[in-house]
N, C-alpha and C positions, 0 to 999 in steps of 0.2 A: 539471583540470576546473574550470570556472567555477562560481560560486554559482548555485544554483537560483533561477529567477525565479518568485515566487509567482503563483498564479492565484486569482481570486476564489472563495471557498469558500461553500457553502450556509450560510444563516443568518448570513452575515457573520463566520464564524469566522476566526480567524487561522490561517495555514498552520502546520504543524509547525515547531518551532524548528530552526535550524541545518541540519546535514546530513540530519536525518531528513525534511526537506521533499522530498528526492530520492526516498525510499522512498514517501512519500505520493503524489508525482507519478507514480511508476511504477505503483502500484496503481490510481490514478485515470486511467490512460491509456485507460480505457474508462468511459463512463457506462453502467452496467449497465441502467438503466431506459430511457434515451432514445437511447443511442449518441452519438457515433460511437465506434468502437474504433480508436485510433491505431495499434494493432499488427495491424490487419486485413491489412496488406500489408507487404512488406519495405521499400518506400519510406516508409511511415508510420513504421515502427520507426526507420529511418535518420533521418528528420526529427526525431522525438522525441529521439533520442540527440544530434543536433547541437544542438537547443535546450537540452539539459542540459549542453552543453559537452564532450561526448565527440567526439574527432576523427573526422571523416568518413573512410571508406575505410581503416580501420586494424585489421584488414581489414574490408571491407564486409560487412554482415549478409547472411546467406543465408536461404532459406526454412526450413531446419532451425533456424537461430538464432531466427527469428521465432516458430516454434512453441514453442521452449524458453522464450523470454521470456514468452509467454502462459501457459505451464504454471507458471512461477515466480510470475508475477503473481497467478494465481488461487490458488496455494498460500499466498502471503503474505496474500491477502484472507481465506482460511480462518483463518490465524493471527490476523488482526485481529478476526475474529469471536470467537475464543477470548478476546481481550482485552476483549470486550464481553459476556462471560458465556456464550458457547456452549461446549459440551463440547470436549474435546481432539479433534483431527483427525489421527490417526496417518498417514493417506495424504498429507496436506499436508506434514507434517514429513518424511516419507520423500522427497518430491519435492525439498524444499529441500536435504536432506542429500545426495541423489544428485547434484544439479546442482552443489552447492558443491564436491563432490569434484573436479570438472573446472574449477573457478575458483580457481586458487591465489592466496593472499594472502601478502603480504610485509610486513615491518616497515619503515616509513618515518617520517620526521619532517616535521611540517608547518612552516609559516613561523615559528611560535613555539617550535619545538623539541620539541613534544609528540609522543610516539610514537603512530602510528596504523597500523591495518591498511590496506594499499593493494592493489589488484589486481596480480597478477603477469603478467597478460595484457592484451591490447588488444582492440579491437573489442567485439562483443557479450559475449564472455566477461569482458572487463574491466569492462564496464558492470554485468553481473550480479554480478560479484565485488565491485564498489564498493557496490552495493545491499545485498548480504549483509554486507559489513564494517560498514556503517552500522547494520544490524539488531543486530549483536553489540555495537557501541558503545552503542547506545540501550538494549539490555537491561542493560548494565553500569551506565549512568548513571541508569536508572530512567525514561527517557522512552518506552521501547518500549511499556510497558503502557498508556500514555495514547493511543497511536495505535490507533484502533479502526475497525472496519467498522460503518457505520450499522446499527442493529438492525432497520430496516425491510427485509425480505427483497427487496423490489423495487428497492431503492436500493443498499445496501452501499457507499456512498461512504466512502472513508477520511478520517476527521477526527481532529483532535487534541483530546483532552478536557482542557481547562484547569480544570475544576471542582476545587475544593480536595479534595473527597472522591472524585474520579474517578467520579462518578455519571452522566456523560453517556451517553446511549444512542443518540441520533439525531444525524445531521449537522445537521439543522435542526428545532428544536422546532416551528416554525410550519408546516412541511410534513410531514415524516416523523413527527414526534411526534404531531401532530394526526391524521394519517391512522391511526396505530396506535390512538390513543385512540377514534376514531370506530368503528373495526373492533371493538374490545372492547365499546363501547357497543351497537352493532348486534347482536353476538352475545348480549349480555345480554337484549336485547329479544326475540330469537328463542327464548331458553331457556324451557322449560315453567315455568308459574307455581310448581309445587312444587319445581323445581330451583334457584330463585333464593334 
């Protein structure tokens, strides 16, 4: 697999470090607020996989693969909401565990001799296995908790929180943060005088 090519991020944030950028790209394969959804078709999923360096046609994705990729993507988004203060999502965890059971991982060594988990399958199963292996690595090295879904419910863009105290809530303070603060302000104006 080739290195992930970074995409411009909201608020000029830097993309997640190292291999975690693939997980970020996987979750951000749909712009929740404005579209498009790169996984809306088998062809779109195939093109996304090719851009990420997964071999084409090994085997080629099917409609069932596409649906499963969307299911895993949205389960991971729910876990990224947890990383941003939302409550636990047992259904999302169950989806990841169920799909992971069919995506075997094997021990392999990278070019520096470091052991890593690698997918034991190819095609879409291999891609999902790679994404989940990276989640495990990131949870171990402490970077997973910094990958979050934007707190703005209309956005939910996956961003990497580089704040020292991990206090980032929005992908872009200028857009989503301001939007949330304006909503809170307007709700305060609508509250009865005695409730303020």
